[in-house]
C-alpha positions as CSV (number, residue, x, y, z in Angstrom):
1,M,20.6,-0.6,8.2
2,T,19.6,-2.5,5.4
3,E,16.2,-2.0,3.6
4,N,14.6,-4.8,5.2
5,L,15.8,-3.7,8.7
6,W,14.3,-0.2,8.2
7,K,11.1,-1.8,7.0
8,T,11.1,-4.0,10.1
9,H,11.9,-0.9,12.2
10,A,8.4,0.7,10.8
11,L,6.6,-2.5,11.4
12,A,7.9,-2.9,15.1
13,W,6.7,0.9,15.6
14,K,3.2,-0.6,14.7
15,A,3.9,-3.7,17.0
16,A,4.4,-1.6,19.9
17,G,1.3,0.8,19.5
18,S,-2.5,-0.1,19.6
19,F,-5.9,1.1,18.1
20,F,-8.8,2.7,19.2
21,E,-12.4,2.8,17.4
22,W,-13.5,6.2,15.8
23,K,-16.8,6.3,13.9
24,R,-16.3,2.4,13.1
25,R,-12.8,3.0,11.9
26,K,-9.5,2.1,13.4
27,I,-6.9,4.7,14.7
28,F,-3.5,4.0,15.2
29,Y,-1.6,5.2,18.3
30,R,1.3,4.8,20.5
31,T,2.0,5.8,24.0
32,G,5.2,5.6,26.5
33,G,6.4,7.5,29.4
34,E,5.4,9.2,32.5
35,G,5.2,12.6,33.6
36,E,3.4,15.7,32.0
37,N,1.1,14.6,29.0
38,L,2.9,15.4,25.8
39,L,0.4,14.9,22.4
40,L,2.6,14.6,19.0
41,L,0.8,15.7,15.9
42,H,2.6,14.6,12.2
43,G,2.7,16.3,9.0
44,F,1.5,15.0,5.2
45,P,2.1,12.6,3.6
46,T,4.0,10.7,6.6
47,S,2.7,9.6,10.0
48,S,3.4,9.2,13.8
49,W,6.5,7.4,12.8
50,D,8.3,10.6,11.9
51,W,8.9,11.1,15.8
52,K,10.9,7.8,16.0
53,D,14.1,9.7,16.6
54,L,12.7,11.5,19.5
55,W,10.7,9.0,20.9
56,T,13.2,7.3,23.7
57,D,14.3,11.3,24.8
58,L,10.8,12.5,25.1
59,T,9.3,9.2,26.9
60,S,12.2,9.5,29.2
61,R,10.7,12.9,30.6
62,Y,6.8,13.1,29.6
63,R,4.0,10.7,29.0
64,V,4.0,10.8,25.3
65,V,1.0,10.3,22.9
66,A,1.4,10.0,18.9
67,L,-1.2,9.1,16.6
68,D,-1.7,8.5,12.8
69,Y,-5.0,10.5,11.5
70,L,-7.5,8.6,9.6
71,G,-5.8,7.9,6.0
72,F,-2.1,8.1,7.5
73,G,0.4,5.7,8.7
74,F,-1.5,2.5,10.1
75,S,-4.8,3.7,10.4
76,D,-7.5,3.1,8.2
77,K,-7.6,4.5,5.0
78,P,-11.1,4.4,3.7
79,K,-11.3,5.5,0.0
80,S,-15.0,6.9,0.8
81,G,-13.4,8.6,3.9
82,H,-13.9,12.3,4.5
83,Y,-10.5,13.9,5.4
84,S,-10.3,17.3,7.2
85,V,-8.2,19.2,9.8
86,F,-11.4,19.4,11.7
87,Q,-11.6,15.7,11.7
88,Y,-8.1,15.3,12.7
89,A,-8.6,17.4,15.5
90,D,-11.6,15.4,16.5
91,Q,-9.4,12.4,16.5
92,A,-6.8,13.8,18.6
93,E,-9.2,14.9,21.1
94,D,-11.1,11.6,21.4
95,L,-8.0,9.9,21.8
96,L,-6.9,11.8,25.1
97,Q,-10.5,11.4,26.0
98,E,-10.2,7.6,25.5
99,L,-6.6,7.6,27.6
100,K,-8.5,10.0,30.1
101,I,-6.0,12.8,29.5
102,Q,-7.2,16.2,30.2
103,K,-4.3,18.5,30.1
104,T,-1.5,18.3,27.4
105,H,1.3,20.1,25.8
106,V,1.6,19.8,22.0
107,L,4.5,19.1,19.9
108,A,3.3,19.4,16.0
109,H,5.1,19.4,12.3
110,D,3.7,20.5,9.1
111,L,-0.1,19.3,8.6
112,G,0.2,18.6,12.3
113,D,0.8,22.4,13.2
114,T,-2.4,23.1,11.4
115,V,-4.1,20.5,13.6
116,A,-2.5,22.0,16.7
117,Q,-4.1,25.5,15.4
118,E,-7.4,24.1,15.3
119,L,-7.0,22.4,18.8
120,L,-5.7,26.3,20.1
121,A,-8.9,27.9,18.4
122,R,-11.1,25.3,20.5
123,F,-9.3,25.9,23.5
124,R,-9.8,29.5,23.0
125,E,-13.3,29.0,22.7
126,K,-13.4,26.8,26.0
127,I,-11.6,29.7,28.1
128,S,-14.4,32.1,26.8
129,G,-17.2,30.4,27.4
130,Q,-18.4,29.4,23.8
131,R,-17.5,26.0,24.0
132,I,-17.6,23.0,26.3
133,G,-15.5,20.0,26.5
134,G,-11.9,19.3,24.6
135,P,-8.6,19.1,26.5
136,D,-6.8,21.9,28.2
137,L,-3.8,22.7,26.4
138,Q,-0.8,23.5,28.1
139,S,1.9,24.5,25.8
140,V,2.3,24.0,22.0
141,F,5.6,24.0,20.0
142,L,5.3,23.8,16.1
143,L,7.9,22.5,13.6
144,N,8.3,23.5,9.9
145,G,4.2,24.2,8.7
146,G,2.2,26.8,6.6
147,I,0.8,28.5,9.8
148,F,0.4,31.4,7.5
149,P,-1.3,29.8,4.1
150,E,0.1,32.9,2.0
151,T,3.7,32.0,2.8
152,H,3.1,28.1,2.0
153,R,5.0,27.2,-1.1
154,P,3.4,23.9,-2.1
155,R,5.7,21.5,-4.3
156,A,4.7,20.6,-7.8
157,V,3.1,17.1,-6.6
158,Q,1.1,18.9,-4.2
159,K,-0.3,21.5,-6.7
160,L,-1.1,18.5,-9.0
161,L,-2.5,16.4,-6.2
162,N,-4.7,19.3,-5.2
163,S,-6.1,20.0,-8.8
164,P,-9.3,18.9,-10.3
165,F,-7.2,15.8,-11.6
166,G,-5.8,15.0,-8.4
167,F,-7.4,11.7,-8.2
168,F,-5.7,10.6,-11.5
169,F,-2.4,11.8,-10.3
170,S,-2.6,9.8,-7.3
171,K,-3.0,6.5,-9.2
172,L,0.3,7.6,-10.9
173,L,2.4,7.8,-7.5
174,N,4.8,5.0,-6.6
175,K,7.5,4.5,-4.3
176,T,10.3,5.8,-7.0
177,S,8.4,9.3,-7.1
178,F,7.5,9.2,-3.4
179,E,11.2,8.9,-2.3
180,R,12.4,11.8,-4.7
181,N,9.8,14.2,-3.9
182,L,10.2,13.4,0.2
183,S,13.9,13.8,-0.2
184,E,13.7,17.1,-2.3
185,V,12.4,19.1,0.9
186,F,15.0,17.7,3.2
187,G,18.2,19.9,3.5
188,E,21.1,19.0,1.1
189,G,23.4,18.0,3.9
190,T,20.9,15.8,5.5
191,K,19.0,13.5,3.0
192,P,17.3,10.7,4.3
193,S,19.1,7.5,3.5
194,K,17.5,5.3,1.0
195,E,16.7,2.6,3.9
196,E,15.1,5.3,5.9
197,L,12.7,6.2,2.7
198,E,11.8,2.8,2.9
199,G,10.5,2.8,6.2
200,F,8.5,6.3,5.2
201,W,7.0,4.5,2.4
202,E,6.1,1.7,4.1
203,C,4.2,3.6,6.3
204,A,2.5,6.0,3.8
205,S,1.5,3.1,1.4
206,N,0.3,0.6,4.2
207,G,-3.3,-0.1,3.4
208,G,-3.2,1.7,0.1
209,G,-2.4,4.9,1.3
210,K,-1.6,6.4,-2.2
211,A,-4.6,5.9,-3.3
212,I,-6.4,8.8,-1.3
213,Y,-3.5,11.4,-1.5
214,H,-5.7,13.5,-3.4
215,K,-8.4,13.7,-0.4
216,L,-5.5,14.0,2.4
217,I,-4.0,17.1,0.4
218,R,-7.3,18.9,1.1
219,Y,-6.2,20.7,3.9
220,I,-3.9,23.1,1.7
221,R,-7.6,24.5,0.7
222,E,-8.8,24.2,4.4
223,R,-5.7,26.5,5.4
224,K,-7.2,29.3,3.4
225,L,-10.8,29.0,4.0
226,F,-10.1,29.1,7.9
227,R,-7.3,31.5,8.0
228,E,-8.5,33.9,10.3
229,R,-9.6,31.2,12.6
230,W,-6.2,29.4,12.7
231,V,-3.6,32.2,12.3
232,G,-5.5,34.1,15.3
233,A,-5.1,31.3,17.4
234,I,-1.3,31.6,17.3
235,L,-1.2,35.6,17.4
236,D,-3.3,35.5,20.4
237,C,-2.5,32.2,21.8
238,P,-3.4,31.6,25.5
239,V,-0.7,29.2,26.2
240,P,3.1,29.4,26.0
241,F,4.1,28.9,22.3
242,A,7.0,28.8,20.1
243,F,8.1,27.9,16.4
244,A,10.9,26.0,15.3
245,D,12.0,25.9,11.8
246,G,14.7,24.2,9.5
247,L,15.7,27.1,7.4
248,A,16.6,25.4,4.3
249,D,13.0,24.0,3.9
250,P,11.7,24.9,0.4
251,V,8.1,24.8,1.7
252,S,7.6,26.2,5.0
253,G,11.6,27.6,5.7
254,A,12.9,31.1,6.3
255,H,9.9,33.0,4.8
256,V,7.7,31.6,7.6
257,V,9.7,32.5,10.2
258,Q,10.1,35.9,8.7
259,R,6.1,36.4,8.4
260,L,5.7,35.0,12.4
261,R,8.4,37.9,13.2
262,Q,6.1,40.2,11.2
263,F,2.8,39.5,13.1
264,R,4.4,38.6,16.6
265,P,7.7,40.0,16.9
266,D,7.7,38.7,20.6
267,A,7.4,35.0,19.4
268,T,9.7,32.2,20.8
269,V,11.6,31.1,17.6
270,Y,14.2,28.4,17.2
271,E,16.2,28.7,13.8
272,F,18.2,25.6,12.4
273,P,20.3,26.7,9.5
274,H,20.7,23.9,6.7
275,I,18.1,21.9,7.8
276,G,15.1,21.2,5.9
277,H,11.4,20.3,6.2
278,Y,11.6,17.3,8.7
279,P,14.0,18.7,11.6
280,Q,12.9,16.0,13.8
281,T,14.7,13.5,11.4
282,E,17.3,15.5,10.2
283,S,18.6,16.7,13.3
284,P,16.7,15.2,16.3
285,N,19.4,16.5,18.8
286,E,18.6,20.3,18.2
287,V,15.0,19.6,18.2
288,L,15.2,18.1,21.4
289,S,17.4,21.1,22.5
290,A,15.1,23.5,21.4
291,Y,12.0,21.8,22.9
292,A,13.7,21.3,26.6
293,K,14.9,25.1,26.4
294,F,11.1,25.7,25.8
295,R,9.7,23.7,28.3
296,S,12.4,25.1,30.9
């Protein structure tokens, strides 16, 4: 595809979606298919467009729901907004309520893993009678993410954004640096094309997104603060759980799998050698195969 076609493809994703109002802000989402419900949760710094290569297959099997959290993709990106994993979980819950969905499976990636962990923590509280309301989770399948904050290996750009000077560094980010940093976390043989990077940039930069990167990155701090809550949710998971990992990922690769097996030897794990941080775009067929095995 030419660069303009990839950009058009990203805008076509937006055109096929809808918006719902959340605290006077617009949240973008997309639905498709019929069957059991499946909620897709994306990572940082991208958007629901990450799932484009899985969309056709998944919607042929399930009723799929994907959203862009506030500050991401085609959702509103207020400079004064408060960005938090807890609020991303609220947005997912409120969207499901808007769509009258009570039961759902979850497929998540990166930051989305942490959002899924918070949803799991809430579901555990609901089961034990400590919480009222919220969706009933049926299963959780996580892709490359910092599910153990002590194993997370942030890139230099993430450290800078998460520093006291993050607001200044946000201003220095541009398309070139975005594409370079994103490409570095892909596998050596599965790098995104220049044209595909154009689509990622279109989603990330839409609505002045880069100006708030230093706020969006704060989820890294939250992972440490709420480690016991979120790690506990997967170590004592009340629903079927699996973790799939591109082992060549420098951020959340083989070392996360090793840690998971230390804490939970019985965990269902799918490994993708030579694949990096974005298995769903680097090797979508492997992800679809692993997810089909998990659900069967």
